[in-house]
N, C-alpha and C positions, 0 to 999 in steps of 0.2 A: 458757477460750479459749486455745489454744496460742500464737497469734501475733497481735500487734496492731501497727497502723501509725498514725503521727501525722504529719499534714501541716499542721496548723493552728498553725504555729510551726516551729522547726527540725525537720528530718526525723528521725524516731525509729522504730526497730523494736524491739519487745519480744517475746521468745520465752520462754515459761515464766516471766515476771516478770523476765527478765534483759535488759538493754539490749544489742542486737546492733550492733556497730560497722559502719557502711556506708562503704566507701571514698569519698573525695572523687573528683570527676571524673565520667566518663561513666556509671559504674555508678549513682551517686547520681541523675544526671539521668534515666537510664532508669527507675529505680524510681519516682521522683517522677511522671514522665509517665504511667506505667501506673497508679499509684494514683489520680491525678486522673481517669483514665478507667476506674476499676475496674468490671468487669462488661461493658465494651465493648471490642471489638477495636481496636487501634491499628496502622495499616499500617506496613510496614517503611519506606516512603518518609517518613512523618511522623516516625518515630523517628530516622531518619538526619538529618532536618532539625533535630531537637532536639539531637542529639549532635554533629553536624559542621557544621551550618548549610547542609546540602545533601547530595547523594548521597555515600555513603561511597566510598572509593577502591576497595574490593573488597567483594564480596557477603558474604565471611566476616567482615568487621569487626563488623557488627552481631551476628552469631551469637556471636562471641567475647565481646562485652560482655554479652549475655544469659546466656551460660554462666557468666561471673564472678558475675553477680547471683544466679544459682541456687545457686552455691556459697556465697555470703554467707548466703542464706536457709536453707541446709541442708535438713533433711528437710521443711520446710514447702513443699508443692507449690502455689505461688501463681501463678507465671508459666507460662502455657501457650502453646504454639504452635498457632495456628488458621489456617484458610485465608486469612483477611483480614490476618494479621500476628501480633501477640502480644496476650495477654489476661491481666490480673490478676484472678484469681477468689478472692474473699475470703468468709470466713464472715460471717454477719450480725453487725454491730456491731464488726467487726475494724478498721474505719477510723474515725478520729475525725471526718472530714468527713461520713461517712454518719450517725454518731450525732448530729452537729450538726443535720443536716437532719431527721432523724427527730424529735428533740426540738422543733425549731421547728415542724414540722407538727402536733405535739400542743400547740402554744402554751405549751411550757415554755421560754420564751425565755431566762430567766436561766441555766438549766442548760445550754442550748445554747451561750450565749456564754461560759460558764465554760470550755469546752473549748479556747478560743483561748489560745495561750501567747505571742502576739506576731504579728509579720508572718509570713505563711506561707512556709515554705521559703527563708529567707534564706541558708542554707548550701548551696543548690543553684545552681550557676553555669550559667545558660542564659537568655539574653535572650528567646528564643522562648518558653520555659516561663513566664517571669514575665509576658509579655504575656497568657498564658492565665489568670493569677491575678487579673487586673483584675476580671472578673465575679464571682470568688469574694469579693473584698474588698467589692464592691457587695452581694453576698448577705449578708455579715455586717452591713453597715450597714443593710440593709433589716430584718433580724431585730432589730437594735438599735432601730430606729425602732418596730417592733412592740412590743418590750418596754417602751419609754418610753410608748407609747400605752396599753398595759395598766396601767402604773403611774399614768398620769394618770387613767384611768377609775376606778382604785381609790382616788383621792384623795391619792396620795403626791406632791403638788405641791411642797411645800417642799423635800423631799429631792432633787427632780429639778433644781432651779434651778442648783446649782453644776455638776452633771454636764452639763447642757445648755449652760451658758456655755462649758464646755470643748469640747463637741462643735461648737458653732458657730464656735469659734476654729480648731479643726482642719479643719472642713469649711465654710468661710464661704459657699460657693455652694450648699450643700444646704438648700433652702428648708424642707423639712419639719422639720428640727431648729429652725430659727428659729420656725416656727409653733408647735411644741411648747413652746419657751421662752416665747413670748408668752402662751400659754394657762396655763402653769405660773405665771408671774408674776401674771397676772390673777387666777387662782383663789387666790393667796396674798394678794390685796388690794393688789398692787403694780401698779396700772393704769399709772401714769406710766412705770415701768420697762419694762412691756410695750410701750408706745408708743415708748419710746426704742429698744428692741430692733428694732422695725420700721424706724425711721429709720436705724439702723446697717446693717441688712441692705439697705435701699434704696440707701444710698450705696455699699456694697460691690458690689452688682450693677451699678450705674451706672458705677462706676469700672472694674470688671474686664471687664464684658461689654457695657456700654452699653444695658442693658435694664431694664425695670421689674419689680417682683415679679409673681408669677403672680396670676391672677384669684382663686384660692382665698385667697392671703395678703392681697390687697387687701380681700377681703370680710371676712376675720377682723379686719383692722385697723379696718374700719368698725364691726364688731360690738363691738369693745372700746371704741371711741369712744362708741358708744351704750349700752354696758354690756348687750349682748344676746348674749354668747357662749354662754350656756347655753340659749338659745331654740332649740327644735327644732320641726319641723312638727307640727301637731296630730295627724296620722295618719301613723304610720310603719309601712308594710307589712313584715311579716317572713314571706315566703312560701316560703322555702327548704324543700325536703323534708328528711327525716331524713338525716343524713350517712351515707355508705356504711360498713358494717361491714367490717373486715378489708381495708381498701384497701391495695394493694401496688404499688410502682413508680411510674412516670410522673413521677419527680422532674424530669426535663428539661422535660416539658410544664408542670408546675406553675411551674417557674422562668420558662419562656417567658411564661406568662400573667401572672406577676408583672411581668415586664419590659415586656410590651406594654401592659398595662392599668393598672398602678399604679406602675410604676417611674419612674426619673428621666427627664428629657427630656419630650417631648411624647407623651402616651399616644395609641394609635391609636383607642381608643374601642370598636372592634368586633373580636371574634375569633370565627372559625368553626372549630369542632372537627369534623373529618370522619373517616370511616372506615366499614368494613363493619359491618353489623348485629351487635350483640353485642360490639363491640370495647371498650366501656367509656367511650363519650363522655359519657353522662349522669353516670356515676359520677365522672369527672374534673371535670366542670363543677360538680357539687354539692360535691365535696371542696374544690375551690379556692374556691368561693363561701363556704363556711363558714370557710375560713382567713382570708379578707380581709373578712368582713362588718363588722368593727369600723371598717373604712376607709370604709364607706358608711353613715354614721350617719343618713341620711335614708331608709334602708330597702332592701329587696331584693324584687324582683318575679320570680316564676317561673311558667312555664306549659308544659305538654306540648302542643305543637301538633299531635300525632297525625298527623305528615306521612305515615306509611306505614300508617295504620290502615285496616282493611278497610271501615270506614264513611266513609272520606274524611278529609282534613285539616280541622283546626279553622278556621272562618272568622275572618279578622283582625278583623272588626267585633265578633264575640263576645269576642275576647280584649281588644280595646280597652275594651269595656264592663266586663269583669272588672277590668282594671287601674285604670280610673277609679274604680270603686266601692272598690277597695282603697286608693286615694289619698284617699278621703273624699268623692267626688262622689256626691250622692244619685241614685238610679236615675231619678227623675223629671226630673233636669236633663240626662240624657244625650241628645245629639242623635241623629237617625236616620241621617244621611248619614256615609259613611266619612271624607270630607274634614274634616268638622266634628269627628268623634270624634278623628281624628288630631291636629287643631289643638289641641283641648282637652287631650288627653293630653300633648302636648309643652309646653303652657303650664304644666301642673301639675308637670312634672318639670324644668322649666328651672332652671338654677343649683342644683339639688339634687344631693347626692352619693348617687346611686342606682345600684344594680346590677340589671341586667335579664338574666335567664337565659331564653332562648327554646329550649326543648328539642325535639328531633325535628322539625325544620323540613322541609317538603316542597320549598319553592322560595324564591327571592329575593322573588318577588311576595307570598308569604304573610308574609314577614318585614318587608318594607320599611315598611308603615304602623306597625309596632311599634317602630321605631327612634326613640329620643329625639333631640331637636334640640340638646341641650346637651352641651358637651364635659366637663361635670362628671360625666356618667353613663358607665358602662361596660356593654357588652353582650357576653354570651357566647351563641353560637348553636351548637347541635349539629345535625348533619344527615348523612345518608348521602350526600347530594349535595354538590358543592363550592361551589355558590352563587357562581359566579365573578363575576357582575355586581355583587355587593356589594363585591368588591375593586375592580372597575373604576370604580364610581361613588360608593362610600361609604368607600373607604380601608380596608376590612376586611382583616384578616390571617388566613391560614388555617393551622391546625395539624393535620396528618394523624396519626392514631393507627395504629400497627401492632400486631401481636399482642404480648403481654407477653414479654419475654425469659425464658429458662428459669429464671434465678435468681429473678426476681420472681414467676413462676408458682409456683415451689416455696415461696416465702415466703407467698404467699396460701394455698396448700394446707396449709402447716404450721399456720396459724391455724384454717382450716376443718376440718381432719382431723388433730387432734393425736395421735390414737391409731393412725394408719396409718404404716407404715414409709416410710423415705425412698425406697427403690427403687420401691415401689408408687405413691407420690405423683409421682415423676418420670415413670413410665410413664403415669399418668393425665393428667398435663399434656401429654405428647406426643400421646396419643390424642385429646385435646381441641383439638389444634392451637394450644395456648396462647391460645385465645380466651377472654376473661374470662367471658362469659355461659356458655359451655360448661363452664368450670372450676367456676363456682358451682353450676350445675345438677348436674354430675357429683358434686361434693363432697356436695351434699345427698342425692343418691341413694345414694352409697356409704355415707354415714353410716347409712342404713337397712338395710344388708346386714350379716349376722352375719360373713360372710367377704368381705373386700375383693376377693379373687381372683374371686369369682363375678361381681361387677360389671365387673371388668376383662375377664373372658372375654367378657361381652356386648359390650363396646366393641371388643374385638379382632375381632369378626365383620365381616361385610360391610355391616351396617346400623347404623352408629354413631348416625346421627341419630335413629333410633327409640328409642334409649336415653338421648338427651339431652333429656328432657322430664320435667316434674314432674307427677305424677298429679293433684295437687290444683289445678294451674294450667297446663293444657296450652297456653294462649295465650302463655306466657312461654318456650316451647321454642325451640330453635335453628331448626328447620325453618320454622315459621311466620314467623319474622323474615326469613329468606332469601326466603320466598315473596312477602312484601309488597314487598320490593325488586325482585324479578324482574318482578312484574306491573306495575310502574310503567314498564317499558320497552316500546318498540314491538315488533312481531312479528319484524322482521328482526334486531334486537339480541338478542332472546330466543333466536333460533336460533343466533346466534354463541356466546352464553353456553353453550348446551347443548353445542355442538360442541367447546368448549374442554376438556370432560371427556375427549375422545378423546386429547389430547396425553399421551403416556406419560411424558415427562420432567417436571422440576420447573418449567420456565418456557418462554416462547415469545417470538418477536418478530413484527413485522408480516408478514414473509414467510411464516412458519408459519401465521399466521391467514389470509392470502390464499390459501394452498394449501388449508388446511382447509375454508374456506368456498367457494372457487372464485370469488374476487372480485379486484379490483385492489388494489394496495398502498395506493393513496389511500383506497379505501373501507375497507380494513382499519384504517388509521390513524383514520378517523372513528369506526368502531364501537368500537375500543379506547378512544378518548377518551370515548365515551358510557359504556362499562362502568366505566372508571376514575372518571368523575364520579359514577356511581351507587354507587361503592365495592363493586362486585362483582368487579373485577379490580384487583390491586395493581400499581403501577408501580415496577419495581425499579431504574430508572435505566439509561442507555445503551441505550435502546430495548428493554429486557427487561420482561416482564410475567409475573405468575403468579397462580394461583388459590389461595386458602386451601384447605387439605386438606378441610375440611368443606363448603366451597362446591363443590369438585370432586365430592365424593360426591353432593351435592344435584343438581348438573348432570347427573351420570351417571344418576341415577334418572329424569331427564326424557327421556333419549335413546331414540329408536327404533332397533332393531337395524340395519335396512338403512341408515338415515341415518348411523349411526356407522361402519359398514363402508365406505361410500363416502367418508366424510371421512378415515378412516384411510388409504385407498389414495392419495387426493390428497396428504395430508400426507407420507407416506413417499416418494412419487415426488418431491415437492419437496425433501425432505432429500437424496435421492440425486443429483438434478441439481446441487445446490449443493456437496455433498461432492466429486463428481467435478470440478466446476469449480475448487474450491479446490485440490484435489490437482494438477490440471493446471498451475496457475499457480505453486504453491509447490514441488512435487516433480516437475518434468517428467522427471527421470531415473528415477523409479520408476513403473511402470505402475499405473494405478488403475482403469481401466475393463475390464470383462470382454467377451469377444466376443459374449455373448448378452444384453448389457445396454444401458444408455444410453451414448451417446458422451459424452466429456468436452467441455465448452464453456468454455474459460478466460475468455471475455468476460463471464461472469455477474458477476464481481467487477472493480471498476475498478482494483484495485491488490493487491499482495501483502499489504500491511498489512491491507486490508479482509478478504481471504480468511483470513488467520491469525487476526484478531480474531473472525471468525465461527466458525471451527472451535473456538477456545478457549471461546467463550461457549456454543456448542451441545454441547460434549463430553458432559455428563451426559445431555442429551436424545437424542443419537445413540446412546449406549450403551443407553438405555432403549428406543429404537425398535428396535434390533437384537434385544434380548431379547423384545420384544413381537411383532415380526414372526416370530421363530423359533417362538414359542409359539402364536400365533394366526393367522399368515399376514398378507400373502403371504410365504411362506418365502424366495423368491428375494431379497427385500429384505434379509434378514439377511446372507447372504453377500456380496451386492453392496456394501452399506454397509460391512461389516467390511473387505473387501478395499480399498475406496476410502479407508478411514482408515488403511491400513497405513503409509503414509508419515508421516502426522501422529503416529501412535503412536511410530514409530521416531525421528522428529526431536525430539519433545517429551518422550520418555521417560515417557509417561502410562501407567505400569504398573497403576494402579488400574482394575480391571475389564477389562483387556485380555484376559487368559486366558479369563475368563467369556464375553466377546464371541466369541472364537474358537471356544470349545466350543459355544456356542449356534448359531453359523453352521454349524459342522460337523454338528451334530445335524439342523439344518434341511435341509442338502444331502443327508445320508444318507436322511432321511425322503422326499425327493423323488427319490432315486436319481439325483442329478445329478452327473456326474463333474467337470464344470467347477467347480461349487459346492464339491465336496469338495476339489479341488485348491486352490482359492482359500482356503478355510478353513484347510487345512493350512499354507499359506504364512503366513497371519496368525498361527497358533499358533507356527510356527517362529520368526518374528521376535520374538514375545513372549518365548519361551524364551531366544533369543539375547541379547536386551536384559537379561534377568534373570540373565545369566551362566551359563545352564544349557545348555552346548553339546551335551551328549549328547542331551537331549530335543529340542533344535533340529534336530540331525541326523536324528533319528527322524521328525520332521514333514516335513523337506525330502524325505526318501526316500519318505515316504507321498505327498507331492505328486507326485513323479515317477511313482509307480505309478498315480495317478488321472488324470494329465494326458492330455487328449485332443489328441494332437499334430497331428491334422488340423485341428481347430477352434481350438486355442489352443497353437500351438507355443512361444509365449513363456514359458509356464509352466515348460517344461524349463529354459530359460535362467535364469529367476528362481531356481528350486530349485538349479541347479548353482552359481550365484553365491552363494547363501546357504550351501551346503555348503562352498564355498571359505572364506567368512568364519569359519565354525565351526572348520574345520581350522586356519586361521591362528591363531586364539586358543589352540588346543590345542598350538601349536608344530609342527604338521605342515605345514611350509611347502611341501614338494614336492607333497603332495597338494592343498594349497590352490591352487598355481599351475596344476596340471592341471585342477582344477575351473573356474577362471577362464578358461582357454584353451578348454575345452569349451563354456562358456557363451557366450564370444565367437563361437564358430563358428556357433551357432544363434540368436543374439540379433538384435534390431532395431538400427538405427543408434543410437538413444538409449540402449538398454541396453548397447551395446558401449562407450560412453563410461565407464560405471561399471566394466565389466570391465577396461578399460585402467587406470583409477585403482587398482583392487585389484591388478592384475598389477604395477603400479609399486610399490605399497606392499610386496608380497611380495618383489620383486626388491631393494628397499632393505633389508629385514630379512635377506635372504640375503647381502647385502653387495655386490651388483653395482650400483654407483651409476650407471654408464653406461646399462645396460639400464633401470634404474628411471627415470632422467631422460627417456629417450626415450618410454617409455610414459606417463609423467606429463604431459609436454608435449603429447602427442597428446590425452590425456584432457582437459587444461585447455582446449585449443582447442575440442573438441567440446562440453564442458559450458558454455563461454561462449556458443557458438552456440545451445545449448538454453536459455540464460538460467536456469540452475540455480544459485542462489547457494550452496546447501549443497554440491552436487557440486564447484563451484569451490573452496569453502573447504577441503574435505577434501584436494584436490590441493595447494593452496597450503600447507597445513599440512605435508604430507609433503615437498614440495620444500624448505620451510624447514628441515626436519630434515636433509636432505641437505646444504644449504648450510652449516648450522651445523657438521656433521661435517667439512666441507671447510675450515672456518676462516673463512668469509665471514660474520661475525656481523651486519654491517650489512644485507646482502641477506636473510639468514635472518630477522632481526627484521622487516624490511619485509614479507616474505611472511607471517609469522605475524600481524602487525598487520592486514594485508588480510584474512586468514582470520577473525580475531577479529571484525572489523566485519561480515563476511558472516554468520557464525554467529549473532551477536547480532541482526542484522536479521531473520533467519529464525526466531528463537526456538529455536535448536538448542543446548540446554544441554550436551549431551554433547560436541559439537564445541567449544563455548566452553571447557569444562573442559580438554579435550585441548590446546587452543591455549595456554591459560594455563600448563599444565604445561611445554610446550616453551619458552615465554617465560621461565619460571623457570629452566630449564636454561641458556638463553643468558645470563641475568643472572648465574648462578653462574660460568659460563665467563669472563665479563667481570669477575669479582671483586666484583660488587654483591650480596653475600649477603643484605642486608636486603630489597632489592627481590625477590630470589628467594624468600625466605621468605613475603613478602606475596603474591606471585603464586601460589605453590604452595598457600598456605592458602586463597586464593579458589577455586582449582581443586578443592581437597578439599571445601570447603563445597558447591559445586555438585554434585559427584559424590555426596556424602552425601544432599543434598536429593533428587536424582533416583534414589537407591538404585542407582547405577551402580557395581557392584563393581570392574570392571576399571579404570575411571577412578580409583576410589579407590586402587587399587594404584599406578597411575602417579603420582598426586598425592602419595601418601605417600612414594614413592621420591624424587620431586623435592624434597619438603619436607625429608625427612630428609637428603638429600644437601646441601642448602643449610645446614641446621643444623649438620651435621658440619664443613663448611668454615668456618662462623661460630664454631666452638668450642663449640657446644651439644651435646656428645657424648651426654649422657644422653637428651635429647629425640630425637636422631638414632637412637640404638639402639632406643628404643621404636618410633619410626616405621618403621624397617626391619623389625623383628620383626612389627609389625602388618601391614605390606605382605606379608611372607612368608606369614603365616597366611592372609590373604585370597587371595593368588595360588594357593597350594597347594590351598586349599579349592574354588576355582572352575576349576582346570585351566588357568590363564593362565600359560603357561610362560615367555614373555619377561619378564613382570612378576616371576615367581619368580626368574629369573636375576639381574635387577637388584637385587632385595631381598637375595639371597644374597651378592652382591658387597658390598652395603652392610653387612650383618651381619658379613661377614668382616673389614671394615676398621674396625670400631668401635675407637677407641684404647683400649688396655688390655684389650680382649676379643677380640683378633684370632683368627679361627677358620679354620684351614687347611682343615677339612673342608667348611665352607660354600663356600669359594672353589673347592675341587676339584669339589664338586657343581655349582656354576655352570658350570665348564668342561665337565663331562660333559653337562649339559643343552644348552648352546649347541652343542657338537659334534654331539650327537644330532639336533638340529633343523636343522643346517646354517646357523645364523645367525652369519656370520663377524664382523659388527660386535660382537655380544654375546660371541663367543668371544674376540676380541681384548681386550675390556674385562675379561672374567673372568680371562684370562691375566695381565693387568696387576695385577688385584687379588690373584691368587695369588702373583705375584712380590713384591708389597708385604708380604703376610703372611709369606712365607718370610724376607724381609729382616729384618722385625721380630723373627722367631724366631731370627735368627742363622745361617740356612742360606743363605749367600751364593751357593753354587753352584746350588742349586735356584732361587733368586731370579733368577740370571742366565739359566738355561735358560728359565724361564717368561716372563721379560721379552723375551728375544730371539725366542721363538716368537710372542709377541703382536705384537712390532714387525714381524715379517715379514708377518703378516696385514694389519696396518694400512698398511704401505707398499704392498703389492700392491693393496689396495682403495682407496687414496687417502683414508684416514680421518685427515686431518692433525691434528685436535684430539687424538684419542686417541694418535696417533704422538708428538706433542710431550710428552704426559704420560708415555708409556712411556720416551722418551729421557731425560727428567728423572729418572725412577726408575732407569734404567740407570746414570746418572752416580752416583747414590747407591750403587748396587750396586758399581760399580768402586771408588769411594772406600772402601767397607766392605771390599772384597777387599784393597785396598792396605794398609789399616790392619792387617788380619789378618797380611799378610806381614811388615810392619814389627814387629808384636808378636812 
């Protein structure tokens, strides 16, 4: 094993047998947190809570700690970034905590406890983390209790007395240790000391808590007084079935059962394990029952209630008779009436430590007569239904089982298929949907194939369920298990279950179900509740639901073609209505509805937050719907949905699947020979390419949209395409062409579209250096976008105005505008705008001399840009970060940052970013590069960007001065100063004046010399 981790004591990492030092502080806290949750994602918010006691000051802070941890771990790829946050993925046995639990599950208690080296993680400083360790310490004590119990059963009483005296001293309120001490003393012939121990414990409980010992200890005390400790019931039923072979995972559920039924405090008495057919409820119940059977020395009762059997569920009267006979009641003494059977059963189990496992229950009514009346008994029930009335009236607790995680599925298949390769096992687990029943059937079937690939090929086909059956036991197949669950539903609920197979994406909400079925939202809620209760639909939280892959396939087999087509049409129309409504409220400055489609109704959503949350949640479903509609129809849905999502794609930078969606929409429109559809799809593809920093491809799509645009039916298409062309030209440094495109778009656009054209004209005027013209256009744009209630549009304008104010030296107003923009961008979920604003705030911080804050702000901007794969923003963030580092004296880091920015800018054609990077490279102390400065001057002059030209001139002057060419430095500085004075670029003017003073001083020194 290449790398091992130890948390049961001071934190240790071993790599190749060598101890790896882990730095103190946040890196250690991060590693410990991930190890304690190994195999499970930990959200960024939770990690920030552990590391900083709340949200980090910047989004990049956590990323930097993760990066440092990865460096510490070296080549061992343990820490992974996942959609939910971060995940520690370990090999089996790599963590001492996992080995401890595995050994305890095998009842190798002494070996398990030997792994503890003291208190866990005493060298990790985090109060929140140590709160999480409390259950772990409880887990150790529970295993210790089990080890002592095993030693008592083996007759090692004398050796235990000293240890138990120590344990009762350390844990004076833990009654089980006192009970074990009393039994150990009694069996050593020390009855008086056993009774004395009871009195000591009684006084402690009375003094500390004001309570008496538990009923169990009081009973033990009486038995010792009567010398009856060894007496057990005459008949001790042992009905548990054979323990499950190759059991894998479910450690959290096993721990929960321990805590609920046998842990400290007041046990709940009844636990219901629920989940879909084949999820492993019985296996879990049997595994746990075998683990704890020594704690129920009066026996264990087990029955399969056949709740979903085709012959019907088992009658409770019959089960009561079976249980009573197992408890020693002769058949002839069994009463005929259920009430009398139940009363007799509860009398026989009263005050006995008995475990009752009621497997495969159909309903609470079937189970209720079988519940003991004594708190000394524990009951585990498995059912596909939730049996909610048991919680309501009997205090039952429910534990829901989900599919096995990929790692646990792999561990199970490693045991069942030791000769099959890792990749084949991983694919087999995925094809089985990680459902334990399917995994076991598939493993048994694959073992019978000479070539594993042959069985995998069969499962890869469209009829997986037909191959998840055992020839010698067809009743144990996956499909019949699903069938029995479905048939227990009424006809209306069965219809909804069938129709859910139509949903092309991974999940759905009640609105989708209402559209799909053609019912109200309230009825959709009710039917979803019934399906969840029957474990045929999984509840994913926050109103989301999903079907297991195999259940989806089963439901699809039940569908009628016409029924499915009508449901698809209703579903897709519902998607379209909500997409257009969300776009209208979130992105009013960006057209979303087409002239031949549905009108947008912003009133569908009550707030922007609701609309944004819906779009984010439905993102994968909407992508799937577009692909499905393009392939199977109705094709118009494909381009209408894609165009409706254009604003969301742009704002959220959701690059995953964007191009595929656009291509699918374009193919659908071409197949229908629909010019509006073709233009809409080209505009979607153009924005996708633009956001991926591929301006050449974007220009091609915008021009294609102009060719397709039906100006009579959709004149706004021309305005959209011209505006997009302007943006692409702007990024390529073609500012004159960009301005011309924006003016042309303004001439043919609607009022709402003209607001964006004004914003873009203002930005281009700013980059050309005309601050007056820029401010006029931007002020008009801000007024229009405020009237439109477009937070993103307002934020873009505020950001640009902030840049103008900063250049004019008004840092307070500049920061105020940037702060307002930041709030708006964040509220709209616009990460690109957020990153751009943080970059500008970093530049203001540098101007004000706060280089530490500048580095932090620019680092946060860079993290956002990298996360969103936004190359242009990465260039700007790198330039801002490197500039702050240079001013802070971190010249090596600055040089690396500027060079990286230069490579990215040149590679993506981002000319303005390239100019800034060239200026930075030119000014690296000790590496001043006159050619880089001249190249920056040439590029700025060529694109007509006067602000950048002045900055490049100042950089060139600085390089000449360092090189000793005072005359050239004077010429470059004076040329830059002229530009800056004419344009009113006060901040740059002051820097150039300061440089000129240095130049004059250097010239005077040369004359004196």
